[in-house]
DOLOVO-335775 format. One record per residue (C-alpha): x negated, y negated, z negated; residue number from 1; residue in one letter. Coordinates in Angstrom, 1 decimal, m for minus. Layout:
N
[[X, Y, Z], NUM, 'a']
...
// end
This chain:
414
[[19.1, m23.6, m7.5], 1, 'm']
[[16.0, m25.3, m9.0], 2, 't']
[[12.5, m24.9, m7.8], 3, 'e']
[[10.4, m22.7, m9.9], 4, 'i']
[[7.5, m24.4, m11.6], 5, 'k']
[[4.1, m22.8, m12.1], 6, 's']
[[4.4, m22.2, m15.8], 7, 't']
[[5.0, m18.5, m16.0], 8, 'q']
[[1.8, m17.1, m14.4], 9, 'c']
[[0.6, m14.1, m16.3], 10, 'q']
[[m3.0, m14.1, m15.0], 11, 't']
[[m5.7, m14.2, m17.5], 12, 's']
[[m8.8, m16.5, m17.6], 13, 't']
[[m10.5, m16.3, m14.3], 14, 'l']
[[m13.9, m14.5, m14.1], 15, 'p']
[[m15.9, m17.5, m12.9], 16, 'm']
[[m19.1, m15.5, m12.9], 17, 'd']
[[m18.0, m13.7, m9.8], 18, 'k']
[[m20.4, m14.0, m6.9], 19, 'k']
[[m18.6, m15.1, m3.7], 20, 'i']
[[m19.9, m15.1, m0.2], 21, 'l']
[[m18.4, m17.3, 2.5], 22, 'v']
[[m18.9, m15.9, 6.0], 23, 'l']
[[m18.0, m18.7, 8.5], 24, 'e']
[[m19.9, m19.8, 11.6], 25, 'd']
[[m18.4, m23.3, 11.8], 26, 'h']
[[m20.6, m25.6, 9.7], 27, 'a']
[[m17.9, m28.0, 8.5], 28, 'f']
[[m15.4, m25.3, 7.7], 29, 'q']
[[m18.1, m23.3, 5.8], 30, 'r']
[[m19.0, m26.4, 3.8], 31, 'w']
[[m15.3, m27.1, 3.1], 32, 'f']
[[m14.7, m23.5, 1.8], 33, 'l']
[[m17.9, m23.5, m0.3], 34, 'v']
[[m17.0, m26.8, m2.0], 35, 'n']
[[m13.4, m25.9, m2.5], 36, 's']
[[m14.4, m22.7, m4.3], 37, 'i']
[[m16.9, m24.5, m6.5], 38, 'k']
[[m14.2, m27.1, m7.3], 39, 'q']
[[m12.0, m24.2, m8.6], 40, 'l']
[[m14.7, m23.4, m11.1], 41, 'g']
[[m16.8, m20.7, m9.4], 42, 'y']
[[m20.5, m21.4, m9.7], 43, 'q']
[[m22.1, m18.6, m7.7], 44, 's']
[[m21.1, m19.3, m4.1], 45, 'v']
[[m23.3, m18.2, m1.2], 46, 'l']
[[m22.8, m18.8, 2.5], 47, 'e']
[[m23.6, m17.1, 5.8], 48, 'a']
[[m23.2, m18.3, 9.4], 49, 'a']
[[m23.4, m14.9, 11.0], 50, 's']
[[m22.5, m11.3, 10.4], 51, 'g']
[[m26.1, m10.2, 10.3], 52, 'q']
[[m26.9, m12.9, 7.7], 53, 'e']
[[m23.9, m11.8, 5.6], 54, 'a']
[[m25.0, m8.1, 5.7], 55, 'l']
[[m28.5, m9.0, 4.7], 56, 'a']
[[m27.2, m11.0, 1.7], 57, 'i']
[[m25.0, m8.1, 0.7], 58, 'c']
[[m28.0, m5.8, 0.8], 59, 'q']
[[m30.0, m8.1, m1.5], 60, 'q']
[[m27.4, m9.2, m3.9], 61, 'q']
[[m24.3, m7.8, m5.7], 62, 'a']
[[m21.5, m9.7, m4.0], 63, 'i']
[[m18.0, m9.5, m5.5], 64, 'd']
[[m15.8, m11.3, m3.0], 65, 'i']
[[m16.3, m12.2, 0.7], 66, 'i']
[[m14.2, m14.8, 2.6], 67, 'l']
[[m14.6, m13.4, 6.0], 68, 'c']
[[m14.0, m15.1, 9.4], 69, 'd']
[[m13.2, m12.8, 12.2], 70, 'l']
[[m14.5, m14.7, 15.2], 71, 'e']
[[m18.3, m14.8, 14.9], 72, 'l']
[[m21.1, m15.3, 17.4], 73, 'p']
[[m23.4, m12.2, 17.0], 74, 'd']
[[m21.0, m9.5, 15.7], 75, 'm']
[[m17.4, m10.2, 14.9], 76, 'd']
[[m15.9, m10.0, 11.4], 77, 'g']
[[m14.2, m6.7, 12.2], 78, 'i']
[[m17.6, m5.0, 12.8], 79, 'e']
[[m19.0, m6.6, 9.6], 80, 'v']
[[m16.1, m5.2, 7.6], 81, 'l']
[[m16.6, m1.8, 9.1], 82, 'r']
[[m20.3, m1.8, 8.2], 83, 'k']
[[m19.6, m2.9, 4.7], 84, 'l']
[[m17.0, m0.1, 4.3], 85, 's']
[[m19.6, 2.4, 5.6], 86, 'e']
[[m22.0, 1.2, 2.9], 87, 'q']
[[m19.4, 2.0, 0.2], 88, 'k']
[[m19.7, m1.5, m1.2], 89, 'k']
[[m17.3, m2.4, m4.1], 90, 'a']
[[m16.1, m5.6, m2.4], 91, 'l']
[[m13.0, m7.6, m2.4], 92, 's']
[[m12.1, m9.3, 0.9], 93, 'i']
[[m10.2, m12.4, 1.8], 94, 'i']
[[m9.6, m12.7, 5.6], 95, 'l']
[[m9.7, m16.3, 6.8], 96, 'c']
[[m9.4, m16.9, 10.5], 97, 's']
[[m7.7, m18.8, 13.3], 98, 'a']
[[m6.9, m15.6, 15.3], 99, 'v']
[[m3.4, m14.6, 16.2], 100, 'd']
[[m1.3, m13.5, 13.2], 101, 'e']
[[m0.8, m10.0, 14.7], 102, 's']
[[m4.6, m9.5, 14.9], 103, 'v']
[[m4.9, m10.7, 11.3], 104, 'l']
[[m2.3, m8.3, 10.1], 105, 'c']
[[m3.9, m5.4, 12.0], 106, 't']
[[m7.3, m6.1, 10.4], 107, 'v']
[[m5.6, m6.4, 7.0], 108, 's']
[[m4.3, m2.9, 7.4], 109, 'k']
[[m7.8, m1.7, 8.5], 110, 'm']
[[m9.3, m3.1, 5.3], 111, 'v']
[[m6.6, m1.6, 3.2], 112, 'e']
[[m7.3, 1.8, 4.8], 113, 'a']
[[m11.0, 1.5, 3.9], 114, 's']
[[m12.7, 1.5, 0.5], 115, 'n']
[[m12.7, m2.3, 0.4], 116, 'l']
[[m10.1, m4.2, m1.6], 117, 'v']
[[m8.0, m6.7, 0.3], 118, 'l']
[[m7.1, m9.8, m1.8], 119, 'l']
[[m5.1, m11.3, 1.1], 120, 'g']
[[m5.3, m13.2, 4.4], 121, 'q']
[[m5.0, m16.8, 5.4], 122, 'a']
[[m4.9, m18.7, 8.7], 123, 't']
[[m7.2, m21.7, 9.1], 124, 'k']
[[m7.2, m24.3, 7.8], 125, 'p']
[[m6.7, m22.7, 4.4], 126, 'i']
[[m5.2, m24.9, 1.7], 127, 'e']
[[m6.9, m25.1, m1.6], 128, 'k']
[[m3.9, m23.9, m3.6], 129, 'd']
[[m3.6, m20.8, m1.4], 130, 'h']
[[m7.3, m20.1, m1.8], 131, 'l']
[[m6.9, m20.3, m5.5], 132, 's']
[[m4.1, m17.8, m5.5], 133, 'q']
[[m6.1, m15.3, m3.4], 134, 'l']
[[m9.1, m15.6, m5.7], 135, 'l']
[[m6.8, m15.2, m8.7], 136, 'n']
[[m5.9, m11.7, m7.5], 137, 'k']
[[m9.4, m10.5, m8.2], 138, 's']
[[m8.5, m10.8, m11.9], 139, 'v']
[[m6.0, m8.0, m11.6], 140, 'c']
[[m8.4, m5.7, m9.8], 141, 'f']
[[m11.2, m6.5, m12.2], 142, 's']
[[m9.1, m5.7, m15.3], 143, 'c']
[[m7.8, m2.5, m13.8], 144, 'a']
[[m11.2, m1.2, m12.8], 145, 's']
[[m12.9, m2.2, m16.1], 146, 's']
[[m10.4, m0.1, m18.0], 147, 'q']
[[m11.0, 3.1, m15.9], 148, 'q']
[[m13.8, 5.6, m16.2], 149, 'n']
[[m15.2, 6.2, m12.7], 150, 'p']
[[m17.2, 9.4, m13.6], 151, 'g']
[[m14.7, 11.7, m15.2], 152, 'f']
[[m12.9, 14.1, m12.8], 153, 'q']
[[m10.1, 15.8, m14.7], 154, 'p']
[[m9.1, 19.4, m13.9], 155, 's']
[[m5.8, 21.2, m14.3], 156, 'l']
[[m7.0, 22.5, m17.7], 157, 'i']
[[m7.8, 19.0, m18.8], 158, 'd']
[[m4.3, 17.8, m17.9], 159, 'i']
[[m2.7, 20.8, m19.6], 160, 'q']
[[m4.7, 20.1, m22.8], 161, 'q']
[[m3.8, 16.4, m22.7], 162, 'a']
[[m0.1, 17.4, m22.5], 163, 'l']
[[m0.4, 19.7, m25.4], 164, 'e']
[[m2.3, 17.1, m27.4], 165, 'n']
[[0.2, 14.4, m26.4], 166, 'k']
[[m2.5, 12.2, m25.1], 167, 'e']
[[m0.4, 10.6, m22.4], 168, 'f']
[[1.6, 7.4, m23.1], 169, 's']
[[4.2, 5.5, m21.1], 170, 'v']
[[4.0, 1.8, m20.3], 171, 'h']
[[6.9, m0.2, m18.8], 172, 'y']
[[7.0, m3.0, m16.3], 173, 'q']
[[10.0, m5.3, m16.5], 174, 'p']
[[12.2, m6.2, m13.5], 175, 'k']
[[14.3, m9.3, m13.3], 176, 'v']
[[17.2, m10.5, m11.2], 177, 'c']
[[16.2, m12.9, m8.5], 178, 'l']
[[19.5, m14.8, m8.8], 179, 'd']
[[19.3, m15.8, m12.5], 180, 'n']
[[16.1, m14.3, m14.0], 181, 'g']
[[17.9, m11.9, m16.3], 182, 'q']
[[15.9, m8.9, m17.4], 183, 'w']
[[17.7, m6.0, m15.7], 184, 't']
[[15.3, m3.0, m15.7], 185, 'g']
[[12.0, m1.4, m16.5], 186, 'i']
[[9.8, 1.0, m14.6], 187, 'e']
[[8.0, 3.7, m16.5], 188, 'a']
[[4.3, 4.3, m15.7], 189, 'f']
[[2.2, 7.0, m17.2], 190, 'i']
[[m1.1, 6.2, m18.9], 191, 'r']
[[m3.9, 8.5, m20.0], 192, 'w']
[[m6.1, 6.9, m22.7], 193, 'p']
[[m8.6, 9.8, m22.9], 194, 'h']
[[m10.2, 10.1, m26.4], 195, 'p']
[[m13.6, 10.5, m24.9], 196, 'v']
[[m13.6, 9.0, m21.4], 197, 'y']
[[m11.3, 6.1, m21.9], 198, 'g']
[[m8.4, 5.1, m19.6], 199, 'm']
[[m8.0, 7.5, m16.7], 200, 'i']
[[m6.2, 6.0, m13.7], 201, 'a']
[[m3.1, 7.9, m12.5], 202, 'p']
[[m4.5, 8.4, m9.0], 203, 'n']
[[m7.2, 10.5, m10.7], 204, 'r']
[[m4.9, 13.1, m12.2], 205, 'f']
[[m1.4, 12.9, m10.5], 206, 'i']
[[m2.6, 14.3, m7.2], 207, 'p']
[[m4.3, 17.2, m9.1], 208, 'i']
[[m1.1, 17.8, m11.1], 209, 'a']
[[1.0, 17.8, m7.9], 210, 'e']
[[m1.0, 20.9, m6.7], 211, 'q']
[[0.4, 22.9, m9.5], 212, 'd']
[[3.7, 23.3, m11.4], 213, 'd']
[[2.2, 21.2, m14.2], 214, 'i']
[[3.6, 18.1, m12.3], 215, 'i']
[[7.0, 19.3, m13.5], 216, 'n']
[[5.9, 19.3, m17.2], 217, 'a']
[[4.3, 15.9, m16.7], 218, 'l']
[[7.5, 14.5, m15.2], 219, 'f']
[[9.6, 15.8, m18.1], 220, 'l']
[[7.1, 14.4, m20.6], 221, 'y']
[[7.5, 10.9, m19.1], 222, 'i']
[[11.3, 11.3, m18.8], 223, 'a']
[[11.7, 12.4, m22.4], 224, 'd']
[[9.7, 9.4, m23.7], 225, 'q']
[[11.4, 6.9, m21.3], 226, 'a']
[[14.9, 8.1, m22.3], 227, 'i']
[[14.1, 7.8, m26.0], 228, 't']
[[12.7, 4.3, m25.5], 229, 'd']
[[15.6, 3.2, m23.4], 230, 'l']
[[18.1, 4.4, m26.0], 231, 'a']
[[16.2, 2.3, m28.6], 232, 'n']
[[16.3, m0.7, m26.4], 233, 'l']
[[20.1, m0.3, m25.9], 234, 'h']
[[20.5, m0.1, m29.7], 235, 'k']
[[18.8, m3.4, m30.0], 236, 'q']
[[21.2, m5.0, m27.6], 237, 'g']
[[19.5, m4.9, m24.2], 238, 'w']
[[21.6, m3.1, m21.5], 239, 'q']
[[19.3, m2.2, m18.6], 240, 'g']
[[17.9, 0.7, m16.6], 241, 't']
[[14.7, 2.6, m16.6], 242, 'v']
[[13.1, 3.8, m13.3], 243, 'a']
[[11.0, 7.0, m13.4], 244, 'i']
[[8.9, 8.1, m10.5], 245, 'n']
[[9.8, 11.5, m9.0], 246, 'l']
[[7.5, 13.8, m7.1], 247, 'a']
[[8.9, 15.9, m4.2], 248, 'a']
[[7.8, 19.0, m6.2], 249, 'k']
[[10.0, 17.8, m9.1], 250, 'n']
[[13.0, 17.3, m6.9], 251, 'l']
[[13.1, 20.8, m5.4], 252, 'v']
[[12.4, 22.5, m8.7], 253, 'h']
[[15.9, 23.4, m10.0], 254, 'f']
[[14.8, 24.0, m13.6], 255, 'e']
[[13.1, 20.6, m13.8], 256, 't']
[[16.0, 18.7, m12.6], 257, 'm']
[[18.4, 20.6, m14.8], 258, 'q']
[[16.1, 19.9, m17.8], 259, 'a']
[[16.3, 16.2, m16.8], 260, 'm']
[[20.1, 16.3, m16.8], 261, 'v']
[[20.0, 18.0, m20.2], 262, 'n']
[[17.6, 15.4, m21.7], 263, 'l']
[[20.1, 12.7, m20.7], 264, 'v']
[[23.1, 14.7, m21.9], 265, 'a']
[[21.5, 15.2, m25.4], 266, 'd']
[[20.6, 11.5, m25.6], 267, 's']
[[22.5, 8.3, m26.2], 268, 'e']
[[21.8, 7.1, m22.7], 269, 'v']
[[24.1, 7.3, m19.7], 270, 'n']
[[22.8, 8.8, m16.5], 271, 's']
[[23.8, 5.7, m14.6], 272, 'k']
[[21.0, 3.9, m16.5], 273, 'd']
[[18.4, 6.2, m15.0], 274, 'i']
[[16.8, 5.4, m11.7], 275, 'v']
[[14.7, 8.1, m10.0], 276, 'l']
[[12.2, 6.7, m7.5], 277, 'e']
[[11.0, 8.8, m4.6], 278, 'l']
[[8.4, 7.4, m2.2], 279, 't']
[[9.0, 7.6, 1.6], 280, 'e']
[[6.1, 10.0, 2.0], 281, 'r']
[[7.9, 12.4, m0.4], 282, 'q']
[[11.5, 11.9, 0.5], 283, 'a']
[[11.5, 14.4, 3.4], 284, 'l']
[[9.5, 17.4, 2.2], 285, 'p']
[[9.5, 20.8, 4.0], 286, 'a']
[[12.4, 22.0, 1.8], 287, 'q']
[[14.9, 19.5, 3.1], 288, 'a']
[[17.9, 21.6, 2.3], 289, 'e']
[[16.8, 22.0, m1.4], 290, 'r']
[[16.1, 18.2, m1.6], 291, 's']
[[19.6, 17.4, m0.3], 292, 'l']
[[21.1, 19.9, m2.8], 293, 'e']
[[19.1, 18.3, m5.7], 294, 'a']
[[19.9, 14.7, m4.7], 295, 'm']
[[23.6, 15.5, m4.2], 296, 'a']
[[23.7, 17.0, m7.7], 297, 'r']
[[21.8, 14.1, m9.3], 298, 'l']
[[24.1, 11.6, m7.5], 299, 'n']
[[27.1, 13.5, m8.6], 300, 'm']
[[25.9, 13.4, m12.2], 301, 'k']
[[25.6, 9.6, m12.0], 302, 'g']
[[21.8, 9.2, m11.6], 303, 'f']
[[20.7, 6.4, m9.2], 304, 'k']
[[18.2, 7.2, m6.5], 305, 'l']
[[15.6, 4.7, m5.2], 306, 's']
[[13.5, 4.8, m2.0], 307, 'l']
[[10.1, 3.5, m3.0], 308, 'd']
[[7.6, 1.9, m0.6], 309, 'd']
[[10.4, 1.3, 1.9], 310, 'f']
[[9.1, 0.3, 5.3], 311, 'g']
[[5.8, 2.1, 5.2], 312, 't']
[[6.9, 5.4, 6.8], 313, 'g']
[[7.9, 6.1, 10.3], 314, 'f']
[[11.4, 7.3, 9.3], 315, 's']
[[12.6, 4.6, 6.9], 316, 's']
[[16.1, 4.2, 8.5], 317, 'l']
[[16.4, 8.0, 8.8], 318, 'q']
[[15.8, 8.3, 5.1], 319, 'q']
[[18.6, 6.0, 4.2], 320, 'l']
[[21.0, 7.9, 6.5], 321, 'd']
[[19.7, 11.3, 5.3], 322, 'y']
[[19.7, 10.9, 1.5], 323, 'f']
[[22.2, 9.2, m1.0], 324, 'p']
[[19.9, 6.3, m2.1], 325, 'f']
[[21.4, 3.4, m3.9], 326, 's']
[[18.3, 1.3, m3.9], 327, 'e']
[[15.3, 0.4, m1.8], 328, 'v']
[[12.0, m0.9, m3.1], 329, 'k']
[[10.3, m3.0, m0.4], 330, 'l']
[[6.6, m2.1, m0.1], 331, 'd']
[[4.3, m4.8, m1.5], 332, 'r']
[[2.5, m5.1, 1.8], 333, 's']
[[5.5, m7.0, 3.1], 334, 'f']
[[5.8, m9.1, 0.0], 335, 'v']
[[2.1, m10.3, 0.2], 336, 'd']
[[1.8, m13.5, 2.2], 337, 'n']
[[5.5, m13.5, 2.9], 338, 'c']
[[5.5, m17.3, 2.7], 339, 'q']
[[3.1, m17.6, 5.6], 340, 's']
[[3.6, m14.4, 7.6], 341, 's']
[[6.4, m14.6, 10.2], 342, 'i']
[[6.3, m10.8, 10.6], 343, 'f']
[[6.7, m10.2, 6.8], 344, 'n']
[[9.5, m12.7, 6.7], 345, 'q']
[[11.3, m11.0, 9.5], 346, 't']
[[11.0, m7.6, 7.9], 347, 'v']
[[12.3, m9.0, 4.6], 348, 'i']
[[15.3, m10.6, 6.3], 349, 'e']
[[16.1, m7.4, 8.2], 350, 'f']
[[15.9, m5.3, 5.0], 351, 'c']
[[18.1, m7.8, 3.1], 352, 'm']
[[20.7, m7.7, 5.8], 353, 't']
[[20.6, m3.9, 6.0], 354, 'l']
[[20.8, m3.5, 2.2], 355, 'a']
[[23.8, m5.8, 1.9], 356, 'k']
[[25.6, m4.0, 4.7], 357, 'r']
[[24.9, m0.6, 3.1], 358, 'l']
[[25.6, m1.9, m0.4], 359, 'n']
[[22.0, m1.1, m1.6], 360, 'l']
[[20.1, m2.9, m4.3], 361, 'n']
[[16.7, m4.3, m3.3], 362, 'v']
[[13.6, m4.5, m5.5], 363, 'v']
[[10.6, m6.6, m4.4], 364, 'f']
[[7.4, m5.2, m6.0], 365, 'e']
[[4.0, m6.7, m6.2], 366, 'g']
[[5.0, m10.3, m6.9], 367, 'i']
[[1.8, m12.0, m8.1], 368, 'e']
[[2.4, m15.8, m7.7], 369, 'd']
[[5.0, m18.5, m8.0], 370, 'i']
[[5.1, m19.2, m4.3], 371, 'e']
[[6.1, m15.7, m3.4], 372, 't']
[[8.8, m15.7, m6.1], 373, 'l']
[[10.1, m19.0, m4.9], 374, 'n']
[[10.4, m17.7, m1.3], 375, 'f']
[[12.2, m14.5, m2.3], 376, 'l']
[[14.6, m16.5, m4.4], 377, 'r']
[[16.0, m18.1, m1.3], 378, 't']
[[17.8, m14.8, m0.5], 379, 'f']
[[19.6, m14.9, m3.9], 380, 'q']
[[19.8, m11.1, m3.9], 381, 'y']
[[17.9, m8.2, m5.5], 382, 'g']
[[15.3, m7.9, m8.2], 383, 's']
[[11.7, m8.9, m8.7], 384, 'a']
[[8.8, m6.9, m10.2], 385, 'q']
[[5.1, m7.7, m10.4], 386, 'g']
[[2.2, m9.1, m12.4], 387, 'f']
[[3.5, m12.7, m12.2], 388, 'f']
[[6.6, m11.6, m14.2], 389, 'i']
[[4.8, m9.1, m16.4], 390, 'a']
[[2.2, m6.3, m16.3], 391, 'k']
[[3.1, m2.8, m17.5], 392, 'p']
[[3.0, m2.8, m21.3], 393, 'm']
[[3.7, m0.4, m24.2], 394, 'p']
[[7.3, m0.1, m25.4], 395, 'y']
[[6.5, m2.1, m28.6], 396, 'e']
[[5.7, m5.2, m26.6], 397, 'q']
[[8.8, m5.3, m24.4], 398, 'l']
[[11.1, m7.2, m26.8], 399, 'l']
[[8.3, m9.8, m27.6], 400, 'e']
[[7.9, m10.3, m23.8], 401, 'w']
[[11.6, m10.7, m23.4], 402, 'h']
[[11.7, m13.4, m26.1], 403, 'q']
[[9.0, m15.3, m24.2], 404, 'q']
[[10.7, m14.8, m20.9], 405, 'w']
[[14.0, m16.2, m22.2], 406, 'q']
[[12.2, m19.3, m23.4], 407, 'l']
[[10.3, m19.9, m20.2], 408, 'q']
[[12.5, m18.2, m17.6], 409, 'n']
[[11.5, m20.0, m14.4], 410, 'p']
[[14.4, m18.5, m12.4], 411, 'i']
[[17.4, m19.6, m14.3], 412, 'q']
[[19.3, m22.5, m12.8], 413, 'd']
[[19.6, m25.7, m14.7], 414, 'i']
// end
């Protein structure tokens, strides 16, 4: 097995105009971080030696990214982060500290639970390559936020009209085998390019749709398109699967699941090529009996069932025992920093052992850099998905991406 070289990164040109603040009380380490960031090409780099100074700078200037130490003299970094969150600042955070890893992980979860964006964490001394990787992540968040309209709040009527007008589209993110890099599957993501308000993020309209039966119509809209596109891909020689996200309300709605079965029966696609993904938070709804009935029927018809965000709930193992899943998708929070986090490595090793013993496929999602992909390759099991491999794209771009991937496939053995 050969080492993967850094030739496949999908990140775009870095936004070097971002304004970065380094919050570090130790003079030499502050100087080192500031100079390292400037050497990476960023020109606007500010520094603060205390929490009060950092807060004052954030009040006076529009800061994009903060490298935040946690152990500070006047107020610790945790308090600084809380105050920034209370101010509703649109900030990305990189935690950089010498505190115990368990503390760093806890603070990371605190940031993720707030309105701040966590780019990642690093223990001191931080290496320049790792710093570059963390800063690169801001590209993904910048691109996503720039394409979304922050003001438009869709209603059920808006969603219904969009369905009738066929405004929704489906994008696909490829998955590849970690053992040899072969393209094995795609995941379908719904997109709403609104004719007036531009791209509307799914988290703006999916929760609204889930409050009504319209979520069932939305699911069938995605499924119909995904099945059609998969059939076309199969005709062109690619034999893989498509994963479609399933809401709990879809699962317990008999007519919706029957319509899904009929869509596949009337197509040129086999049910074994359809993966239905259910998140941990949805897998055990109040109607457990109806969920089990629906899952048993789907399983009997040949559909594959995947447990998404595995490891984030308090009943992960119970889910695997309770429902007939054939796949688990390890939550990206365990994939992030897996090269340096002993805890994340232990979780991954446990999940891999469990999956092999239970004959489950494993998908690692959220892979954004070559180092993470190299680390996960050491297990020689499962599939990989993330921006490093490919971003979600329209159906028409999949075959072009595949041609490029075959030419530059960084996973295949030599």
